[in-house]
Biopython code that builds the backbone (N, CA, C, O; Angstrom):
import numpy as np
from Bio.PDB.StructureBuilder import StructureBuilder

atoms = [
    (1, "MET", "N", (0.740, -1.198, -0.040)),
    (1, "MET", "CA", (-0.081, -0.048, -0.042)),
    (1, "MET", "C", (0.995, 1.225, 0.062)),
    (1, "MET", "O", (0.545, 2.276, -0.396)),
    (2, "PHE", "N", (2.250, 1.280, 0.557)),
    (2, "PHE", "CA", (2.891, 2.322, 0.864)),
    (2, "PHE", "C", (3.463, 2.788, -0.522)),
    (2, "PHE", "O", (3.591, 3.964, -0.861)),
    (3, "LEU", "N", (3.793, 1.667, -1.282)),
    (3, "LEU", "CA", (4.303, 1.920, -2.705)),
    (3, "LEU", "C", (3.395, 2.509, -3.671)),
    (3, "LEU", "O", (3.749, 3.223, -4.609)),
    (4, "LYS", "N", (2.107, 2.146, -3.369)),
    (4, "LYS", "CA", (1.124, 2.783, -4.197)),
    (4, "LYS", "C", (0.854, 4.374, -3.732)),
    (4, "LYS", "O", (0.627, 5.127, -4.679)),
    (5, "ILE", "N", (0.849, 4.835, -2.725)),
    (5, "ILE", "CA", (0.965, 6.117, -2.306)),
    (5, "ILE", "C", (2.098, 6.784, -2.918)),
    (5, "ILE", "O", (1.931, 7.823, -3.557)),
    (6, "LEU", "N", (3.443, 6.162, -2.738)),
    (6, "LEU", "CA", (4.639, 6.909, -3.285)),
    (6, "LEU", "C", (4.547, 6.984, -4.783)),
    (6, "LEU", "O", (5.145, 7.946, -5.266)),
    (7, "SER", "N", (3.926, 6.176, -5.638)),
    (7, "SER", "CA", (3.871, 6.172, -6.883)),
    (7, "SER", "C", (3.297, 7.563, -7.337)),
    (7, "SER", "O", (3.736, 8.169, -8.315)),
    (8, "LYS", "N", (2.359, 7.977, -6.602)),
    (8, "LYS", "CA", (1.688, 9.322, -6.944)),
    (8, "LYS", "C", (2.682, 10.579, -6.766)),
    (8, "LYS", "O", (3.334, 10.889, -5.769)),
    (9, "SER", "N", (2.608, 11.208, -8.010)),
    (9, "SER", "CA", (3.660, 12.405, -8.138)),
    (9, "SER", "C", (3.814, 13.206, -7.218)),
    (9, "SER", "O", (4.950, 13.375, -6.777)),
    (10, "ASN", "N", (2.737, 13.903, -6.690)),
    (10, "ASN", "CA", (2.904, 14.983, -5.326)),
    (10, "ASN", "C", (3.242, 14.329, -4.390)),
    (10, "ASN", "O", (3.821, 15.090, -3.614)),
    (11, "ALA", "N", (3.206, 12.942, -3.850)),
    (11, "ALA", "CA", (3.386, 12.121, -2.570)),
    (11, "ALA", "C", (4.687, 12.392, -2.538)),
    (11, "ALA", "O", (4.930, 13.116, -1.573)),
    (12, "LYS", "N", (5.767, 12.096, -3.252)),
    (12, "LYS", "CA", (7.102, 12.229, -3.257)),
    (12, "LYS", "C", (7.610, 13.476, -2.991)),
    (12, "LYS", "O", (8.612, 13.596, -2.287)),
    (13, "GLU", "N", (6.947, 14.577, -3.547)),
    (13, "GLU", "CA", (7.386, 15.842, -3.380)),
    (13, "GLU", "C", (7.013, 16.414, -1.981)),
    (13, "GLU", "O", (7.687, 17.257, -1.388)),
    (14, "ILE", "N", (5.938, 15.895, -1.556)),
    (14, "ILE", "CA", (5.621, 16.435, -0.097)),
    (14, "ILE", "C", (6.755, 15.688, 0.918)),
    (14, "ILE", "O", (7.477, 16.231, 1.755)),
    (15, "LEU", "N", (6.672, 14.388, 0.587)),
    (15, "LEU", "CA", (7.937, 13.319, 1.646)),
    (15, "LEU", "C", (9.119, 14.207, 1.526)),
    (15, "LEU", "O", (9.521, 14.679, 2.589)),
    (16, "MET", "N", (9.795, 14.547, 0.375)),
    (16, "MET", "CA", (10.984, 15.185, 0.351)),
    (16, "MET", "C", (11.199, 16.681, 0.695)),
    (16, "MET", "O", (12.276, 17.234, 0.916)),
    (17, "LEU", "N", (9.790, 17.298, 0.696)),
    (17, "LEU", "CA", (9.733, 18.584, 1.669)),
    (17, "LEU", "C", (10.131, 18.639, 3.235)),
    (17, "LEU", "O", (10.959, 19.219, 3.938)),
    (18, "LEU", "N", (9.056, 17.695, 3.391)),
    (18, "LEU", "CA", (8.900, 17.347, 4.788)),
    (18, "LEU", "C", (10.617, 16.788, 5.202)),
    (18, "LEU", "O", (11.112, 17.203, 6.250)),
    (19, "ASN", "N", (11.191, 16.111, 4.550)),
    (19, "ASN", "CA", (12.378, 15.749, 4.900)),
    (19, "ASN", "C", (13.613, 16.622, 4.965)),
    (19, "ASN", "O", (14.632, 16.370, 5.608)),
    (20, "GLU", "N", (13.373, 17.725, 4.181)),
    (20, "GLU", "CA", (14.205, 18.782, 4.096)),
    (20, "GLU", "C", (13.851, 19.724, 5.382)),
    (20, "GLU", "O", (14.688, 19.976, 6.247)),
    (21, "PHE", "N", (12.807, 20.105, 5.400)),
    (21, "PHE", "CA", (12.185, 21.388, 6.659)),
    (21, "PHE", "C", (11.972, 20.684, 7.711)),
    (21, "PHE", "O", (12.446, 21.234, 8.706)),
    (22, "GLY", "N", (11.340, 19.466, 7.975)),
    (22, "GLY", "CA", (10.971, 19.017, 9.193)),
    (22, "GLY", "C", (9.249, 19.190, 9.207)),
    (22, "GLY", "O", (8.584, 18.854, 8.228)),
    (23, "GLU", "N", (8.791, 19.610, 10.127)),
    (23, "GLU", "CA", (7.289, 19.847, 10.404)),
    (23, "GLU", "C", (7.078, 20.850, 9.682)),
    (23, "GLU", "O", (7.928, 21.725, 9.517)),
    (24, "LEU", "N", (5.995, 20.867, 9.184)),
    (24, "LEU", "CA", (5.209, 22.197, 8.418)),
    (24, "LEU", "C", (3.974, 22.203, 8.333)),
    (24, "LEU", "O", (3.373, 21.166, 8.052)),
    (25, "TYR", "N", (3.230, 23.562, 8.594)),
    (25, "TYR", "CA", (2.097, 23.583, 8.273)),
    (25, "TYR", "C", (1.538, 23.348, 6.901)),
    (25, "TYR", "O", (2.277, 23.498, 5.928)),
    (26, "PHE", "N", (0.021, 22.915, 6.725)),
    (26, "PHE", "CA", (-0.462, 22.708, 5.843)),
    (26, "PHE", "C", (-0.314, 23.705, 4.637)),
    (26, "PHE", "O", (-0.111, 23.279, 3.500)),
    (27, "GLY", "N", (-0.439, 25.257, 4.963)),
    (27, "GLY", "CA", (-0.398, 26.236, 4.057)),
    (27, "GLY", "C", (0.994, 26.304, 3.658)),
    (27, "GLY", "O", (1.064, 26.752, 2.514)),
    (28, "GLN", "N", (2.183, 26.023, 4.175)),
    (28, "GLN", "CA", (3.462, 26.060, 4.252)),
    (28, "GLN", "C", (3.703, 25.108, 3.194)),
    (28, "GLN", "O", (4.304, 25.440, 2.172)),
    (29, "ILE", "N", (3.326, 24.103, 3.361)),
    (29, "ILE", "CA", (3.249, 22.941, 2.195)),
    (29, "ILE", "C", (2.922, 23.338, 0.753)),
    (29, "ILE", "O", (3.660, 23.171, -0.218)),
    (30, "GLN", "N", (1.469, 23.992, 0.762)),
    (30, "GLN", "CA", (0.900, 24.137, -0.194)),
    (30, "GLN", "C", (1.486, 25.184, -0.870)),
    (30, "GLN", "O", (1.463, 25.163, -2.100)),
    (31, "LYS", "N", (2.166, 26.376, -0.103)),
    (31, "LYS", "CA", (3.016, 27.560, -0.950)),
    (31, "LYS", "C", (4.148, 27.198, -1.661)),
    (31, "LYS", "O", (4.396, 27.636, -2.784)),
    (32, "GLU", "N", (5.161, 26.063, -0.778)),
    (32, "GLU", "CA", (6.203, 25.691, -1.463)),
    (32, "GLU", "C", (5.907, 24.829, -2.709)),
    (32, "GLU", "O", (6.743, 24.742, -3.609)),
    (33, "LEU", "N", (4.559, 24.105, -2.769)),
    (33, "LEU", "CA", (4.737, 22.949, -3.909)),
    (33, "LEU", "C", (3.486, 23.611, -5.032)),
    (33, "LEU", "O", (3.287, 23.081, -6.125)),
    (34, "ASN", "N", (2.869, 24.587, -4.651)),
    (34, "ASN", "CA", (1.980, 25.390, -5.309)),
    (34, "ASN", "C", (0.860, 24.340, -5.840)),
    (34, "ASN", "O", (0.541, 24.304, -7.028)),
    (35, "LYS", "N", (0.340, 23.562, -4.942)),
    (35, "LYS", "CA", (-0.775, 22.254, -5.334)),
    (35, "LYS", "C", (-1.975, 22.455, -4.963)),
    (35, "LYS", "O", (-2.175, 22.693, -3.772)),
    (36, "PRO", "N", (-2.956, 22.417, -5.789)),
    (36, "PRO", "CA", (-4.382, 22.495, -5.116)),
    (36, "PRO", "C", (-4.672, 22.007, -3.761)),
    (36, "PRO", "O", (-4.179, 20.936, -3.405)),
    (37, "LYS", "N", (-5.396, 22.661, -2.997)),
    (37, "LYS", "CA", (-5.780, 22.415, -1.566)),
    (37, "LYS", "C", (-6.251, 20.916, -1.590)),
    (37, "LYS", "O", (-5.763, 20.140, -0.769)),
    (38, "SER", "N", (-7.276, 20.438, -2.595)),
    (38, "SER", "CA", (-7.980, 19.462, -2.509)),
    (38, "SER", "C", (-7.094, 18.065, -2.853)),
    (38, "SER", "O", (-7.465, 16.976, -2.414)),
    (39, "ASN", "N", (-6.134, 18.181, -3.512)),
    (39, "ASN", "CA", (-5.106, 17.156, -3.915)),
    (39, "ASN", "C", (-3.882, 16.996, -2.271)),
    (39, "ASN", "O", (-3.379, 16.051, -1.663)),
    (40, "LEU", "N", (-3.868, 18.182, -2.164)),
    (40, "LEU", "CA", (-2.686, 18.018, -0.853)),
    (40, "LEU", "C", (-3.427, 17.354, 0.215)),
    (40, "LEU", "O", (-2.828, 16.420, 0.747)),
    (41, "SER", "N", (-4.543, 17.614, 0.627)),
    (41, "SER", "CA", (-5.249, 17.280, 1.508)),
    (41, "SER", "C", (-5.451, 15.696, 1.634)),
    (41, "SER", "O", (-5.355, 15.005, 2.648)),
    (42, "ARG", "N", (-5.817, 15.237, 0.065)),
    (42, "ARG", "CA", (-6.001, 13.905, -0.126)),
    (42, "ARG", "C", (-4.782, 13.040, 0.267)),
    (42, "ARG", "O", (-4.993, 11.988, 0.869)),
    (43, "ILE", "N", (-3.565, 13.401, -0.023)),
    (43, "ILE", "CA", (-2.551, 12.835, -0.196)),
    (43, "ILE", "C", (-2.029, 12.665, 1.221)),
    (43, "ILE", "O", (-1.667, 11.547, 1.586)),
    (44, "LEU", "N", (-1.972, 13.644, 1.988)),
    (44, "LEU", "CA", (-1.781, 13.939, 3.207)),
    (44, "LEU", "C", (-2.424, 12.969, 4.138)),
    (44, "LEU", "O", (-1.745, 12.333, 4.945)),
    (45, "SER", "N", (-3.785, 12.833, 4.040)),
    (45, "SER", "CA", (-4.262, 11.948, 4.489)),
    (45, "SER", "C", (-4.232, 10.493, 4.341)),
    (45, "SER", "O", (-4.462, 9.737, 5.285)),
    (46, "GLU", "N", (-3.928, 10.070, 3.073)),
    (46, "GLU", "CA", (-3.378, 8.703, 2.950)),
    (46, "GLU", "C", (-2.080, 8.488, 3.229)),
    (46, "GLU", "O", (-1.678, 7.327, 3.139)),
    (47, "LEU", "N", (-1.194, 9.493, 3.605)),
    (47, "LEU", "CA", (0.327, 9.323, 4.220)),
    (47, "LEU", "C", (0.180, 9.252, 5.758)),
    (47, "LEU", "O", (1.116, 8.898, 6.475)),
    (48, "GLN", "N", (-1.058, 9.610, 6.243)),
    (48, "GLN", "CA", (-1.099, 9.477, 7.940)),
    (48, "GLN", "C", (-1.014, 7.782, 8.300)),
    (48, "GLN", "O", (-1.026, 7.398, 9.470)),
]
sb = StructureBuilder()
sb.init_structure("model")
sb.init_model(0)
sb.init_chain("A")
sb.init_seg("    ")
for serial, (resi, resn, name, xyz) in enumerate(atoms, 1):
    if name == "N":
        sb.init_residue(resn, " ", resi, " ")
    sb.init_atom(name, np.array(xyz, "f"), 0.0, 1.0, " ", f" {name:<3s}", serial, name[0])
structure = sb.get_structure()
């Protein structure tokens, strides 16, 4: 299941961003990646 989530393009970007900066707020992630809130929210939910 984890590999399925990682195969999504935005998931890898989110994980790399969190690895670089550590803990971030939702708005900070969205600003850095310039992704729609709905896509970002869905992927973060799947990563929990």
